[in-house]
C-alpha atoms as a printed R data frame, in Angstrom:
    type eleno elety resid chain resno       x       y       z
1   ATOM     1    CA   MET     A     1  91.431  98.754  83.451
2   ATOM     2    CA   LYS     A     2  91.929 101.960  81.506
3   ATOM     3    CA   ALA     A     3  90.091 104.926  82.975
4   ATOM     4    CA   ALA     A     4  89.375 106.558  79.611
5   ATOM     5    CA   ALA     A     5  87.583 103.475  78.323
6   ATOM     6    CA   HIS     A     6  85.015 103.745  81.063
7   ATOM     7    CA   ALA     A     7  84.596 107.496  81.260
8   ATOM     8    CA   SER     A     8  81.210 107.607  79.566
9   ATOM     9    CA   VAL     A     9  79.833 104.896  81.841
10  ATOM    10    CA   HIS     A    10  81.209 105.839  85.219
11  ATOM    11    CA   ARG     A    11  81.426 109.594  85.428
12  ATOM    12    CA   ARG     A    12  79.189 112.530  85.676
13  ATOM    13    CA   ARG     A    13  81.804 115.234  85.995
14  ATOM    14    CA   LEU     A    14  81.775 117.324  89.117
15  ATOM    15    CA   THR     A    15  80.215 120.700  88.376
16  ATOM    16    CA   LEU     A    16  82.909 122.043  90.572
17  ATOM    17    CA   LEU     A    17  83.469 125.100  92.674
18  ATOM    18    CA   ALA     A    18  79.935 124.619  93.942
19  ATOM    19    CA   ALA     A    19  79.395 120.889  93.671
20  ATOM    20    CA   LEU     A    20  81.227 119.785  96.796
21  ATOM    21    CA   TRP     A    21  79.627 122.568  98.811
22  ATOM    22    CA   ALA     A    22  75.998 122.251  97.795
23  ATOM    23    CA   THR     A    23  73.655 120.154  99.878
24  ATOM    24    CA   GLY     A    24  72.525 118.178  96.898
25  ATOM    25    CA   CYS     A    25  70.980 119.989  93.932
26  ATOM    26    CA   ALA     A    26  72.867 118.243  91.146
27  ATOM    27    CA   ARG     A    27  70.845 116.422  88.506
28  ATOM    28    CA   PRO     A    28  70.947 112.625  88.574
29  ATOM    29    CA   PRO     A    29  73.380 110.896  86.217
30  ATOM    30    CA   ASP     A    30  72.288 109.928  82.735
31  ATOM    31    CA   PRO     A    31  70.576 106.537  82.846
32  ATOM    32    CA   PRO     A    32  72.540 103.598  81.431
33  ATOM    33    CA   SER     A    33  71.244 101.679  78.453
34  ATOM    34    CA   ALA     A    34  69.218  98.553  79.039
35  ATOM    35    CA   ASP     A    35  72.070  96.167  78.171
36  ATOM    36    CA   GLU     A    36  74.551  97.674  80.649
37  ATOM    37    CA   ASP     A    37  75.216  96.692  84.232
38  ATOM    38    CA   ARG     A    38  73.570  99.598  85.975
39  ATOM    39    CA   GLY     A    39  75.391  99.341  89.247
40  ATOM    40    CA   GLU     A    40  73.820 101.241  92.134
41  ATOM    41    CA   ARG     A    41  73.226 104.978  92.299
42  ATOM    42    CA   LEU     A    42  70.712 105.433  95.115
43  ATOM    43    CA   TRP     A    43  70.728 104.068  98.682
44  ATOM    44    CA   PRO     A    44  68.374 102.730  99.786
45  ATOM    45    CA   PRO     A    45  66.960 101.869  96.362
46  ATOM    46    CA   PRO     A    46  63.490 102.985  95.254
47  ATOM    47    CA   PRO     A    47  60.731 102.977  96.302
48  ATOM    48    CA   GLU     A    48  62.340 103.888  99.636
49  ATOM    49    CA   ARG     A    49  63.436 107.462 100.217
50  ATOM    50    CA   PRO     A    50  67.079 107.721  99.100
51  ATOM    51    CA   ARG     A    51  69.612 108.892 101.694
52  ATOM    52    CA   PHE     A    52  72.733 108.781  99.501
53  ATOM    53    CA   ALA     A    53  73.337 109.087  95.774
54  ATOM    54    CA   TRP     A    54  76.356 108.206  93.648
55  ATOM    55    CA   GLU     A    55  77.957 111.431  92.441
56  ATOM    56    CA   THR     A    56  81.182 110.654  90.592
57  ATOM    57    CA   ASP     A    57  84.420 108.671  90.494
58  ATOM    58    CA   LEU     A    58  87.834 110.235  90.961
59  ATOM    59    CA   ARG     A    59  90.541 108.615  88.849
60  ATOM    60    CA   THR     A    60  92.320 111.357  86.897
61  ATOM    61    CA   ALA     A    61  92.777 115.115  86.988
62  ATOM    62    CA   ALA     A    62  90.207 115.291  84.188
63  ATOM    63    CA   ASP     A    63  87.532 114.374  86.720
64  ATOM    64    CA   LEU     A    64  87.812 117.889  88.137
65  ATOM    65    CA   PHE     A    65  86.389 119.428  84.970
66  ATOM    66    CA   GLU     A    66  82.955 119.607  83.426
67  ATOM    67    CA   ASP     A    67  82.912 117.491  80.304
68  ATOM    68    CA   ASP     A    68  80.244 119.185  78.214
69  ATOM    69    CA   ASP     A    69  80.850 120.706  74.767
70  ATOM    70    CA   ALA     A    70  81.010 124.286  76.049
71  ATOM    71    CA   SER     A    71  83.620 123.399  78.658
72  ATOM    72    CA   ARG     A    72  85.745 121.477  76.169
73  ATOM    73    CA   THR     A    73  85.600 124.378  73.697
74  ATOM    74    CA   ARG     A    74  86.576 126.860  76.385
75  ATOM    75    CA   ARG     A    75  89.573 124.753  77.398
76  ATOM    76    CA   LEU     A    76  90.587 124.311  73.754
77  ATOM    77    CA   LEU     A    77  90.531 128.060  73.119
78  ATOM    78    CA   ALA     A    78  92.520 128.662  76.287
79  ATOM    79    CA   GLY     A    79  95.085 126.041  75.288
80  ATOM    80    CA   GLU     A    80  94.422 124.174  78.508
81  ATOM    81    CA   HIS     A    81  95.598 120.567  78.670
82  ATOM    82    CA   VAL     A    82  93.741 118.224  81.004
83  ATOM    83    CA   PRO     A    83  95.794 115.185  82.113
84  ATOM    84    CA   ARG     A    84  93.834 111.962  81.706
85  ATOM    85    CA   ASP     A    85  96.405 109.484  82.972
86  ATOM    86    CA   PRO     A    86  95.466 107.579  86.152
87  ATOM    87    CA   ALA     A    87  96.212 109.741  89.168
88  ATOM    88    CA   PHE     A    88  97.266 106.803  91.342
89  ATOM    89    CA   ASP     A    89  98.389 103.181  91.076
90  ATOM    90    CA   LYS     A    90  97.232 101.791  94.415
91  ATOM    91    CA   PRO     A    91  95.044 104.063  96.533
92  ATOM    92    CA   THR     A    92  95.001 103.048 100.181
93  ATOM    93    CA   ALA     A    93  93.387 105.837 102.169
94  ATOM    94    CA   VAL     A    94  91.509 109.102 101.716
95  ATOM    95    CA   ALA     A    95  90.746 112.266 103.684
96  ATOM    96    CA   ALA     A    96  88.728 115.307 102.640
97  ATOM    97    CA   ARG     A    97  88.165 118.820 103.921
98  ATOM    98    CA   ALA     A    98  87.402 122.244 102.464
99  ATOM    99    CA   GLY     A    99  87.130 120.968  98.903
100 ATOM   100    CA   ARG     A   100  90.434 119.107  98.865
101 ATOM   101    CA   ILE     A   101  90.491 115.319  98.626
102 ATOM   102    CA   TYR     A   102  93.753 113.667  99.715
103 ATOM   103    CA   VAL     A   103  94.394 110.151  98.395
104 ATOM   104    CA   ALA     A   104  97.332 108.063  99.611
105 ATOM   105    CA   ASP     A   105  99.075 106.057  96.870
106 ATOM   106    CA   SER     A   106 101.331 103.376  98.342
107 ATOM   107    CA   VAL     A   107 102.898 102.413  94.988
108 ATOM   108    CA   ARG     A   108 103.841 105.884  93.750
109 ATOM   109    CA   ARG     A   109 104.710 106.852  97.340
110 ATOM   110    CA   ARG     A   110 102.817 110.099  97.487
111 ATOM   111    CA   ILE     A   111  99.553 111.842  98.262
112 ATOM   112    CA   VAL     A   112  97.401 112.866  95.314
113 ATOM   113    CA   VAL     A   113  95.310 115.962  95.988
114 ATOM   114    CA   PHE     A   114  92.137 116.749  94.058
115 ATOM   115    CA   ASP     A   115  91.753 120.477  94.704
116 ATOM   116    CA   VAL     A   116  88.136 121.152  93.801
117 ATOM   117    CA   PRO     A   117  87.940 124.952  94.285
118 ATOM   118    CA   ARG     A   118  91.008 125.505  92.092
119 ATOM   119    CA   ARG     A   119  90.161 122.714  89.617
120 ATOM   120    CA   LYS     A   120  93.630 121.301  89.979
121 ATOM   121    CA   ALA     A   121  95.244 118.037  90.955
122 ATOM   122    CA   PHE     A   122  98.697 117.977  92.485
123 ATOM   123    CA   VAL     A   123 100.913 115.645  94.486
124 ATOM   124    CA   MET     A   124 102.609 115.997  97.838
125 ATOM   125    CA   GLY     A   125 105.152 113.962  99.767
126 ATOM   126    CA   TRP     A   126 107.447 113.324  96.801
127 ATOM   127    CA   ARG     A   127 110.363 115.614  97.576
128 ATOM   128    CA   PRO     A   128 112.660 116.185 100.572
129 ATOM   129    CA   PRO     A   129 112.454 116.801 103.399
130 ATOM   130    CA   GLY     A   130 108.926 115.359 103.397
131 ATOM   131    CA   THR     A   131 109.498 112.412 101.048
132 ATOM   132    CA   LEU     A   132 107.153 109.499 101.676
133 ATOM   133    CA   GLN     A   133 107.969 105.803 101.318
134 ATOM   134    CA   LYS     A   134 104.726 103.913 101.938
135 ATOM   135    CA   PRO     A   135 101.792 106.096 102.995
136 ATOM   136    CA   SER     A   136  99.117 104.001 104.676
137 ATOM   137    CA   ALA     A   137  96.702 106.543 106.162
138 ATOM   138    CA   VAL     A   138  95.874 110.231 105.939
139 ATOM   139    CA   ALA     A   139  93.937 112.655 108.147
140 ATOM   140    CA   VAL     A   140  93.224 116.396 108.096
141 ATOM   141    CA   ASP     A   141  92.526 118.798 110.959
142 ATOM   142    CA   ALA     A   142  90.363 121.916 110.908
143 ATOM   143    CA   ALA     A   143  93.357 124.145 110.186
144 ATOM   144    CA   GLY     A   144  94.074 122.150 107.023
145 ATOM   145    CA   LEU     A   145  97.183 120.355 108.270
146 ATOM   146    CA   VAL     A   146  97.590 116.939 106.653
147 ATOM   147    CA   TYR     A   147  98.870 113.967 108.677
148 ATOM   148    CA   VAL     A   148 100.239 110.938 106.801
149 ATOM   149    CA   ALA     A   149 101.180 107.650 108.472
150 ATOM   150    CA   ASP     A   150 104.059 105.919 106.676
151 ATOM   151    CA   THR     A   151 104.658 102.246 107.457
152 ATOM   152    CA   THR     A   152 108.186 102.206 106.000
153 ATOM   153    CA   LEU     A   153 109.421 105.433 107.599
154 ATOM   154    CA   ARG     A   154 107.618 104.430 110.808
155 ATOM   155    CA   LYS     A   155 106.502 107.961 111.565
156 ATOM   156    CA   VAL     A   156 103.750 110.437 110.739
157 ATOM   157    CA   MET     A   157 104.601 113.221 108.313
158 ATOM   158    CA   VAL     A   158 102.771 116.547 108.643
159 ATOM   159    CA   TYR     A   159 102.152 118.951 105.729
160 ATOM   160    CA   ASP     A   160 100.168 122.105 105.163
161 ATOM   161    CA   ALA     A   161  97.121 122.050 102.887
162 ATOM   162    CA   LEU     A   162  99.225 122.701  99.793
163 ATOM   163    CA   GLY     A   163 101.774 119.980 100.513
164 ATOM   164    CA   LEU     A   164 104.606 121.856 102.190
165 ATOM   165    CA   TYR     A   165 106.337 119.690 104.801
166 ATOM   166    CA   GLN     A   166 105.980 120.988 108.357
167 ATOM   167    CA   ARG     A   167 107.293 118.350 110.777
168 ATOM   168    CA   ASP     A   168 107.060 114.676 111.693
169 ATOM   169    CA   ILE     A   169 105.577 112.832 114.651
170 ATOM   170    CA   GLY     A   170 107.037 109.738 116.271
171 ATOM   171    CA   SER     A   171 110.031 107.674 115.204
172 ATOM   172    CA   PRO     A   172 111.073 104.147 114.196
173 ATOM   173    CA   ALA     A   173 112.001 103.580 117.832
174 ATOM   174    CA   GLN     A   174 108.372 104.121 118.846
175 ATOM   175    CA   PHE     A   175 106.479 102.456 116.014
176 ATOM   176    CA   GLN     A   176 106.672  99.005 114.591
177 ATOM   177    CA   ARG     A   177 104.040  99.260 111.876
178 ATOM   178    CA   PRO     A   178 101.964 102.448 111.844
179 ATOM   179    CA   THR     A   179  98.920 101.808 109.660
180 ATOM   180    CA   GLY     A   180  96.448 104.449 110.802
181 ATOM   181    CA   VAL     A   181  96.332 108.073 111.886
182 ATOM   182    CA   ALA     A   182  93.517 110.211 113.267
183 ATOM   183    CA   VAL     A   183  93.480 113.755 114.608
184 ATOM   184    CA   GLU     A   184  91.127 115.926 116.603
185 ATOM   185    CA   ALA     A   185  89.720 118.822 114.592
186 ATOM   186    CA   SER     A   186  91.621 121.207 116.873
187 ATOM   187    CA   GLY     A   187  94.884 119.381 116.173
188 ATOM   188    CA   ARG     A   188  95.533 119.120 119.896
189 ATOM   189    CA   GLN     A   189  95.698 115.343 119.923
190 ATOM   190    CA   VAL     A   190  96.962 112.961 117.243
191 ATOM   191    CA   TYR     A   191  96.449 109.198 117.381
192 ATOM   192    CA   VAL     A   192  98.617 106.683 115.541
193 ATOM   193    CA   VAL     A   193  97.562 103.054 115.133
194 ATOM   194    CA   ASP     A   194 100.582 100.767 115.570
195 ATOM   195    CA   ARG     A   195  99.431  97.458 114.140
196 ATOM   196    CA   GLY     A   196 102.484  95.442 115.099
197 ATOM   197    CA   ASP     A   197 103.021  91.979 113.630
198 ATOM   198    CA   ASN     A   198 101.015  88.776 113.908
199 ATOM   199    CA   ASP     A   199 103.631  87.200 116.165
200 ATOM   200    CA   ASN     A   200 104.016  89.984 118.734
201 ATOM   201    CA   ASP     A   201 101.875  91.904 121.209
202 ATOM   202    CA   ARG     A   202 102.543  95.470 120.055
203 ATOM   203    CA   HIS     A   203  98.987  96.057 118.897
204 ATOM   204    CA   ARG     A   204  98.094  99.493 120.246
205 ATOM   205    CA   VAL     A   205  97.397 103.168 119.661
206 ATOM   206    CA   LEU     A   206  99.858 105.911 120.620
207 ATOM   207    CA   ALA     A   207  98.586 109.412 121.402
208 ATOM   208    CA   PHE     A   208 100.593 112.612 120.814
209 ATOM   209    CA   ASP     A   209  99.922 116.233 121.645
210 ATOM   210    CA   GLY     A   210  99.864 118.997 119.056
211 ATOM   211    CA   VAL     A   211 103.635 119.415 119.038
212 ATOM   212    CA   GLY     A   212 104.386 115.708 118.737
213 ATOM   213    CA   ARG     A   213 105.058 114.700 122.336
214 ATOM   214    CA   THR     A   214 103.830 111.263 123.365
215 ATOM   215    CA   THR     A   215 100.994 111.536 125.889
216 ATOM   216    CA   ARG     A   216  99.792 107.968 126.332
217 ATOM   217    CA   GLU     A   217  99.639 104.431 125.015
218 ATOM   218    CA   ILE     A   218  96.204 102.890 124.540
219 ATOM   219    CA   GLY     A   219  95.594  99.162 124.560
220 ATOM   220    CA   THR     A   220  97.537  95.925 124.500
221 ATOM   221    CA   ARG     A   221  97.003  92.801 122.451
222 ATOM   222    CA   GLY     A   222  93.991  90.750 123.441
223 ATOM   223    CA   THR     A   223  90.253  90.317 123.127
224 ATOM   224    CA   ARG     A   224  88.992  92.097 126.228
225 ATOM   225    CA   PRO     A   225  87.418  95.571 126.101
226 ATOM   226    CA   GLY     A   226  90.137  98.117 125.391
227 ATOM   227    CA   GLN     A   227  92.504  95.543 123.889
228 ATOM   228    CA   PHE     A   228  93.313  95.065 120.200
229 ATOM   229    CA   ASN     A   229  94.053  92.331 117.737
230 ATOM   230    CA   ILE     A   230  95.321  93.820 114.461
231 ATOM   231    CA   PRO     A   231  94.023  97.372 114.780
232 ATOM   232    CA   VAL     A   232  94.215  98.971 111.350
233 ATOM   233    CA   GLN     A   233  92.641 102.435 111.249
234 ATOM   234    CA   ALA     A   234  91.118 105.086 113.502
235 ATOM   235    CA   ALA     A   235  88.900 108.162 113.349
236 ATOM   236    CA   VAL     A   236  88.025 110.978 115.739
237 ATOM   237    CA   ALA     A   237  84.407 112.102 116.104
238 ATOM   238    CA   SER     A   238  83.324 115.723 116.513
239 ATOM   239    CA   ASP     A   239  83.043 115.188 120.289
240 ATOM   240    CA   ASP     A   240  86.693 113.991 120.281
241 ATOM   241    CA   THR     A   241  85.778 110.359 120.863
242 ATOM   242    CA   LEU     A   242  88.456 108.100 119.369
243 ATOM   243    CA   TRP     A   243  87.147 105.192 117.313
244 ATOM   244    CA   VAL     A   244  89.530 102.339 116.478
245 ATOM   245    CA   LEU     A   245  88.863  99.669 113.882
246 ATOM   246    CA   ASP     A   246  89.959  96.488 115.670
247 ATOM   247    CA   ALA     A   247  90.030  94.270 112.586
248 ATOM   248    CA   GLY     A   248  91.284  91.026 114.134
249 ATOM   249    CA   ASN     A   249  88.538  91.177 116.756
250 ATOM   250    CA   PHE     A   250  85.952  92.176 114.110
251 ATOM   251    CA   ARG     A   251  84.756  95.175 116.059
252 ATOM   252    CA   VAL     A   252  84.940  98.921 116.529
253 ATOM   253    CA   GLN     A   253  86.024 100.363 119.880
254 ATOM   254    CA   ALA     A   254  85.520 103.840 121.341
255 ATOM   255    CA   PHE     A   255  87.828 105.668 123.783
256 ATOM   256    CA   ASP     A   256  87.635 109.031 125.524
257 ATOM   257    CA   ARG     A   257  90.368 111.702 125.392
258 ATOM   258    CA   THR     A   258  92.181 110.147 128.349
259 ATOM   259    CA   GLY     A   259  92.369 106.770 126.615
260 ATOM   260    CA   GLY     A   260  89.592 105.247 128.696
261 ATOM   261    CA   PHE     A   261  87.482 102.534 127.092
262 ATOM   262    CA   VAL     A   262  83.914 103.674 126.364
263 ATOM   263    CA   ARG     A   263  82.172 101.000 124.305
264 ATOM   264    CA   ALA     A   264  82.558  98.485 121.487
265 ATOM   265    CA   PHE     A   265  80.347  96.853 118.895
266 ATOM   266    CA   GLY     A   266  80.672  94.340 116.073
267 ATOM   267    CA   GLN     A   267  81.242  90.644 115.525
268 ATOM   268    CA   VAL     A   268  82.495  88.333 112.816
269 ATOM   269    CA   GLY     A   269  79.969  87.170 110.254
270 ATOM   270    CA   ASN     A   270  78.551  87.700 106.793
271 ATOM   271    CA   GLY     A   271  75.345  89.456 107.780
272 ATOM   272    CA   LEU     A   272  74.373  93.102 108.008
273 ATOM   273    CA   GLY     A   273  76.087  94.820 110.907
274 ATOM   274    CA   GLN     A   274  78.814  92.175 111.046
275 ATOM   275    CA   PHE     A   275  82.406  92.289 109.769
276 ATOM   276    CA   ALA     A   276  84.542  89.941 107.681
277 ATOM   277    CA   ARG     A   277  87.503  92.012 106.404
278 ATOM   278    CA   PRO     A   278  87.022  95.540 107.800
279 ATOM   279    CA   ARG     A   279  89.512  97.991 106.317
280 ATOM   280    CA   GLY     A   280  88.584 101.644 106.835
281 ATOM   281    CA   ILE     A   281  86.666 103.832 109.274
282 ATOM   282    CA   ALA     A   282  85.397 107.420 109.290
283 ATOM   283    CA   CYS     A   283  83.045 109.646 111.320
284 ATOM   284    CA   ASP     A   284  80.646 112.332 110.162
285 ATOM   285    CA   ARG     A   285  79.604 115.460 112.037
286 ATOM   286    CA   GLN     A   286  76.629 113.682 113.597
287 ATOM   287    CA   GLY     A   287  78.884 111.006 115.093
288 ATOM   288    CA   ARG     A   288  77.828 108.268 112.694
289 ATOM   289    CA   LEU     A   289  80.485 105.698 111.777
290 ATOM   290    CA   TYR     A   290  81.344 104.491 108.288
291 ATOM   291    CA   VAL     A   291  83.182 101.171 108.020
292 ATOM   292    CA   THR     A   292  84.400  99.588 104.779
293 ATOM   293    CA   ASP     A   293  84.653  95.837 104.412
294 ATOM   294    CA   ALA     A   294  86.761  94.290 101.660
295 ATOM   295    CA   ALA     A   295  84.867  90.994 101.811
296 ATOM   296    CA   PHE     A   296  81.427  92.573 101.465
297 ATOM   297    CA   GLY     A   297  82.596  95.357  99.164
298 ATOM   298    CA   ASN     A   298  80.499  97.913 100.982
299 ATOM   299    CA   VAL     A   299  80.348 100.721 103.508
300 ATOM   300    CA   GLN     A   300  78.212 100.074 106.570
301 ATOM   301    CA   VAL     A   301  76.906 103.148 108.402
302 ATOM   302    CA   PHE     A   302  76.300 102.884 112.155
303 ATOM   303    CA   GLU     A   303  75.003 104.999 114.979
304 ATOM   304    CA   PRO     A   304  77.570 105.366 117.802
305 ATOM   305    CA   ASP     A   305  75.719 102.671 119.769
306 ATOM   306    CA   GLY     A   306  76.296 100.178 116.960
307 ATOM   307    CA   THR     A   307  72.849 100.359 115.342
308 ATOM   308    CA   LEU     A   308  73.187  99.732 111.626
309 ATOM   309    CA   LEU     A   309  71.575 102.508 109.567
310 ATOM   310    CA   ILE     A   310  72.358 101.619 105.976
311 ATOM   311    CA   SER     A   311  74.755  99.689 103.750
312 ATOM   312    CA   LEU     A   312  76.252 101.439 100.713
313 ATOM   313    CA   GLY     A   313  77.440  99.414  97.703
314 ATOM   314    CA   ARG     A   314  78.422  95.790  97.337
315 ATOM   315    CA   VAL     A   315  81.056  93.531  95.794
316 ATOM   316    CA   GLY     A   316  81.093  93.681  92.020
317 ATOM   317    CA   ARG     A   317  83.014  92.010  89.222
318 ATOM   318    CA   SER     A   318  82.337  94.936  86.892
319 ATOM   319    CA   ASP     A   319  83.531  98.480  87.453
320 ATOM   320    CA   ARG     A   320  80.220 100.258  87.968
321 ATOM   321    CA   PRO     A   321  78.831 102.829  90.402
322 ATOM   322    CA   GLY     A   322  78.373 101.265  93.804
323 ATOM   323    CA   ARG     A   323  80.427  98.210  92.865
324 ATOM   324    CA   TYR     A   324  83.667  97.631  94.750
325 ATOM   325    CA   GLY     A   325  86.285  95.012  94.009
326 ATOM   326    CA   LEU     A   326  88.424  95.777  97.066
327 ATOM   327    CA   ALA     A   327  86.982  98.473  99.303
328 ATOM   328    CA   HIS     A   328  89.632 100.036 101.514
329 ATOM   329    CA   GLY     A   329  89.841 103.567 102.948
330 ATOM   330    CA   VAL     A   330  86.847 105.813 103.600
331 ATOM   331    CA   ALA     A   331  86.343 109.465 104.561
332 ATOM   332    CA   VAL     A   332  83.465 111.857 105.197
333 ATOM   333    CA   ASP     A   333  83.840 115.602 104.713
334 ATOM   334    CA   GLU     A   334  81.987 118.531 106.278
335 ATOM   335    CA   THR     A   335  79.275 118.407 103.580
336 ATOM   336    CA   GLY     A   336  78.481 114.796 104.458
337 ATOM   337    CA   ARG     A   337  79.944 113.409 101.243
338 ATOM   338    CA   VAL     A   338  81.432 109.930 101.532
339 ATOM   339    CA   TYR     A   339  84.667 109.023  99.725
340 ATOM   340    CA   VAL     A   340  85.306 105.307  99.183
341 ATOM   341    CA   VAL     A   341  88.674 103.931  98.051
342 ATOM   342    CA   ASP     A   342  88.512 100.886  95.791
343 ATOM   343    CA   GLN     A   343  91.934  99.348  95.199
344 ATOM   344    CA   PHE     A   344  90.800  96.786  92.644
345 ATOM   345    CA   PHE     A   345  89.065  99.222  90.290
346 ATOM   346    CA   ASN     A   346  91.584 101.951  91.145
347 ATOM   347    CA   LYS     A   347  89.077 104.659  91.999
348 ATOM   348    CA   VAL     A   348  87.694 106.865  94.731
349 ATOM   349    CA   GLU     A   349  83.916 106.962  94.577
350 ATOM   350    CA   VAL     A   350  82.031 109.998  95.837
351 ATOM   351    CA   LEU     A   351  78.590 109.517  97.368
352 ATOM   352    CA   ARG     A   352  76.560 112.538  98.427
353 ATOM   353    CA   PRO     A   353  73.843 112.815 101.064
354 ATOM   354    CA   VAL     A   354  70.365 113.399  99.687
355 ATOM   355    CA   GLY     A   355  68.064 116.024 101.224
356 ATOM   356    CA   GLU     A   356  64.280 115.837 101.372
357 ATOM   357    CA   GLN     A   357  63.642 118.001  98.307
358 ATOM   358    CA   GLU     A   358  66.109 116.152  96.126
359 ATOM   359    CA   ALA     A   359  64.836 112.807  97.392
360 ATOM   360    CA   SER     A   360  61.339 113.579  96.089
361 ATOM   361    CA   ARG     A   361  62.718 114.546  92.695
362 ATOM   362    CA   LEU     A   362  64.925 111.450  92.486
363 ATOM   363    CA   LEU     A   363  61.998 109.169  93.288
364 ATOM   364    CA   GLN     A   364  60.076 110.672  90.349
365 ATOM   365    CA   VAL     A   365  62.820 109.646  87.916
366 ATOM   366    CA   ALA     A   366  63.989 106.570  89.839
367 ATOM   367    CA   PRO     A   367  62.669 103.969  87.346
368 ATOM   368    CA   LYS     A   368  65.292 105.172  84.848
369 ATOM   369    CA   TYR     A   369  68.117 104.370  87.261
370 ATOM   370    CA   ARG     A   370  67.137 100.935  88.482
């Protein structure tokens, strides 16, 4: 699916520099015509008060620029070329902090960075000594260090915010199949999900300190509390609780900083609050959990006790806002924006939280967006 062919339908360009920092003052997207699949742009839908709104898709470097006539004229006069080729071939994971969105591309073997404040897109992990082979997960700490789990290298590569290689964590002798990485905001503890294989029992999480020394091993294979069956991803909450997406057991499990089991929730099923093919997990500043499911094509948002708050998006056969063909990674930044990786439609969707004032305004114009 060519990104340019769908630009007019899918994108309202980020009015950048301020857009990812504001608490939600952007105008709603232009309404689609009556004969188009409208997708979803508000959650929950009207007449309920919206909590999230579709903001944009990220596919190319051009998505970092305003696309009005004045902006195009200014770029033309400045001789500025905006690349419109797809930024990635197979996005797997995403992380975001301080206006930079890091997208792991397992086919091109690199991290694509959408740098919002500088209106630039660049790549990292493509040259020695920090060359990536198959990035599967990405996380960012408060200092801006970027942690990338690589399933082929069987280690975690660490870069600064601009992509300069710093060090690596772990080794092929320690990991069998690292598929997830999570880090405390302080950077003092890094967690690596070692998924193992279907025919062995090395399904666990390894913890490392800030300089890369192993501190503990969490979990064994099984179904009891604190055990895992095909763990795939992890996230660390603001209180340093570790959350692990235990996909084969169709649940999410929480652990304290010492590796002690705290709680778990989830079960297999096709209903709200249940899981079928869970793929990604993220936490926001309030401790809420965001879990993507490839079967449902959505993001379910939970309280830490497992109470379902809202479901964002659904499976779609057409590439439209809020429609996901293969939902995968998910991230939440400090503004509360949600970034959803869709491997089938080759995009990262951005959903923004909606404040009270904006919610009232959106409800006034909501009939145009149904």
